N, C-alpha and C positions, 0 to 999 in steps of 0.2 A: 679539565675540560671547561668550556665556556658556559656561563650561565645563560639559560634560554630566556628570551624575552617573553613577557606575558602577551597574550593575544586577546583581541576583543571577542566577546561572545557572539558566535555566528547565528544567523537566523535558522530556525528549525527547518529541517528538510521535509520532503513530502512524506517520508515514512521514518519514524524513529523506532528501531527495533527494541522489543521488550527485553530480549536477551540474545547474546551472541555466543561465539565460540569461547574457548579458553578453559582453564582448569581452576578448581577451587583451591584455596590455600590449605585446606585441611578439613577435618570433620570434628564434630563435637567430641570432646574427650581426648583429642590428640594434642600434643605439645607444640603450639605454634612457634615459629622462629622467623627472624628477619629473612626476607628473600630478595634476591636481585633478579629482576625479570628484564630480559632484553627485548625491546620492541622489534617485531619482525615486519616484513613487508605489509602484512595485513593490518598492522597497527599504525602504520605511517599515516600521519594526518589526523589521528583520533585525539579527541580531548582526553586529558588526564583523568577526569572524573569518570567518563564513560569506560575508559580502559580499566580502571579499578573496579567499577561495578561489574565488569565482565570477569575480572580475575577473582573477585571476592564475593562470589555468589553466595547468598545466605546472610551476608552482613547488611544490617539496615543502612539505607542510603544516608541517613543523618550521621551515622558513625563514619562512613566513608568521607564525608565532607569535613567532619571534625578532625580526622587524622591528617587531612590535607592542610587545613588551616593551622594545625599545631606544628607543621614542619616535619612531621614524622615521615611523610612521603617525599622522596627527592628524585629529581631527574639529573643524572650525571653528577650526583653529590650536591646539587644545588636545590634550594627550596623552589617550589613551583606552585602556581595557582591552579585551581580546578579547571580553568579554561586553557591551560597551556597545551600546545599541540605537540604530539610526539613525532619524532623522525625515526626512520629505520636505524637500528643500532643503538638508540638511546637505552641507558640502563636505569630502570626504575627501582628505587628502594621501596619495598613493601614491608611495613612493620608487622610485628606479631599481632595477628587478629584471629580470634576463634570464629569459625564458620559453622553455622548450624547445619545439621544434616538436612538434605532435601527430603520432603515428604515423598512417600512411595508413589503417590498419585501424580507426580510431576507430569505436566502435559507433554513436554518435549520428549521425555523419556518413554512415555507410553504411546506416542504417536505411531500409527502404522507406517511402515516404509512404503513410499509410493513415488514412482516417476510419473511425469506428465508429458503429454505430446510436445515435442520440441519444434520450434520454428527456426531457431538458430542457437548455436552454442560455440563459444570459442574460449580462449584462455582467461577472459576477464568477465564474461557475462553469459547468462542464459535467458533466452526469450521463449517462454512456454505458452501453451494455449490452455488457460484455466477453464475447467468445466463449471457450469452453473451449479450452485448448491454447495460448493466448497469454499470455505472462508480462506482468506490469504494467510491468516495467522490465528492461533488460539486466543481465547479470552472471551469475556462476556457470554458465558454459557456454552462456548464452543471449545471442545477439548483440544483440538489441534487443527491446523490449517495447512496450506500449501508449504509454507517454509519449514514447519516442524516435520512434515512427512518427507519432504525432499532431503532434509538433513539426515533423517533416519535411513533413507535409501542410499545416501552417499556418505557413509561414516568416515571415509578418508578425506573428505573435503575439509580444508582448513577454515574456509570462510564462505558462507552463503547468507546473504541478506537481501530482503525485499527492497527494491528501489522505489516502488510506489504501491498503491492499493487499488483493488477493485472491490465493489460490493459483493457480498456472498452470492447473490443471485445473478450477477453479471458474469458472462463468459468472455473469453478472449485473451488478448495479449497481455502478459504480465512479465516484467523484467526482474531478474535476480542477479545481483552482483557477486562475482567470485573473488574480487579483490577490493580492498577498502578504497583504493584510489579510484576504481571504476564506480563504486557506490557514490563517492563524493562528487565526481565529475557528472554522473547522470542526474543525481538529485539537484545539482546546480542548474542543469538544463531544464528540469521540470519547474524549478522555482522561478527561473528567469523567462519561462514561457518560450523556450527555444525548441520544444518538441512539438510534433504535430499529432494530435490524438483525435481520431474520428471513430464514432460508434455507429452501429446500425440499430435503429429503434422502430418498432411497429407501434403506431399510435391510433387511437380511436378518432374517426372523423377524417374529413378531407382537409389536409393541411393547406392553407393558402400559399401558393407558390411565391407570392411577393413578400411573404414574411420570412426574411432570411437571417435576421439578427434579433436575439433576445439579450437585452442589457438591463437586467433587473437584479438589485441586491438581494442577498439571501441572509437569513437570520437563523441561527441554531437555537433550539430550545429542548427541554426535556418534558416528557409526559409524566403524569403523577407516579407511574411505576418506574421511572428512571430511564425509559427508553428514549433514544435520541431521535429528534425530528428536525426538519428544516422547512421554513416557509419563506415566501417572498416578502420583501419589505420595501420601504421607501428610501430614497437617497439620503434623507436627513436622519435616518436611524443610526445612532452612534455605534450600535452593535451589528449593523449590516455590513456585509462584505460584497464589494462589487463583483459581479459574475456575468461573464459574457459567453453566449452560446450561439454558434452559427448553424443554420439549418438549410438543408437542400433536399428536395423531394426526389427520391429515386423512382418510386412507382406508387400507384394508387390501386385500390381494390374496391369495387362497387359494393354497395350494401346488399345483403342477402336476407330478405325478409323471411324466407322459409326456414333459415337457420337462426333467425333472431340476431343477425350480425349487422352492425352499422357499416358505413364506409370505413376503410382502413387505409393508412398511409405508411409506407416504408420510407424512413428518413435516414439521410446521412447527417450525423450530428457531430460537429467539431467543437470542442471546448477550448476556449482561450484562457480560462481559469479553471483550476481543479478543486472546486468546492465540494463538500460533502453532499451527496445526492443531487448534484447540480442539474444534470440532465433530467432526472425524474421530476424534480420540482418545477423547473422551467417549463417543460412540456405540459405538465398538468395545469400549471397556472394559466396556460393559453387555451385551456379546455380541450386539450388533446393528450390525455394521460397515456402512458405506455401500457400496452396490452400485457396483462398478467401482473402488474405492479401491485403488490399486496399492502403497500404503505400509502401511496399517493394515487392509486388507480381507481377505476370504476369497478366496485366490487361485484355489482350485478353482472356487468359485462364479463368480468373475470370468470364467473361461474359458467357463463355460456361458452366462453372460449375454452375452458377446461373440458367441457363436454364435446367440443369440436377438436380436441387433441392438443391444445396449447396449455401445458401445465406448469409453466414457468414464466418469468418475466422476459419479454422479448427485447432485451438490451444486450448488445454484443460489442466488445472492444475490437473493432475490425481492423483498423490501420493505425500504425504507430511509426513516426519518423523521429530520428534523433541522430546526433553526431557520435560516432563510435569513440569511446573514451580513450582509446589508445591510438588508433590510426587517424582519427578526425574525419573519416569517411562518413558521408551522410547515408544512413541506413533507413530503408523503408520496408517495413514488415506488414504482412496481411495475414489474418486468420479467417479462414472460410467460415461461413455460418454453420453452426452445429446442425447435425442431421435433423434433430427434432424441430428446429426452427425452419430449416429449408423445406422440410416436408409439409409444414403447415401452410406456407405461402401459395404453392400451386393449387392446393385444395380450396383456397378461398380467393383465387385471383379472378 
């Protein structure tokens, strides 16, 4: 068979899964042996290192890269680099490696099985309506999220991976790929800004209708306790990331002194860049924080809003447009405002 060419390291996608499908090479105490693993459709296009990390769960990442560099791992009997891309039908030689047993508290294994409201599903993708309060994946103190719960609910599914992320307290449209080819295609669209992503956000104050574009760089940093935060910065900040947000006023709500509520604005917010906490920080930096935002919001106002029935952040991934990874058709999806948000609006209109 022909030796496969080495490929350049690709840019990172919008979401890099912490763990995928596949089986381990063995457990502690078993006698490991050389294995030949045939790459299937779901492995086509995957980097060799990521493929091995999936196959050899429990093996330290440093050891995986060591056996690749040593030439012990081969594709079609030829040496290969960590960034070599697999094709369906490739035969990967996996050398003898002892795999540690997984701890009993593994988040994916203990995740509750859960299905989510579907907006669309076909042979290559799932578009679901994520509820607020549910993380997209486990980690950072969260035992499990959408992807782990969905995998538990669909044990026969060979491949389920997140295409992108939503903040835990944000509701709305979330894409999950059922084929690796679809995952790659969709993530490329997100990276190249070929998708259309519009959110609904309720903010404090009367948003000026003429202010339609926010083009302000964002800078990530950590609090002393290690929690991630984002702030606006200047264009000359070497660590700043250019971030563009488009804003359109959908409706306004007059101040209600009797309830202690200021004027409120319901905005349609379209992001041209997908930075961490982009909408939340951009709107707050304009002195119009999102209602109920516990990180960047008006905390005194949030307490008042909670008394009036709003007990979550009012940010919803409402509309998403993308090209279907198989047919090329332009898809436009919408997720209606959740009941708890919809009920709040008329009461304060």
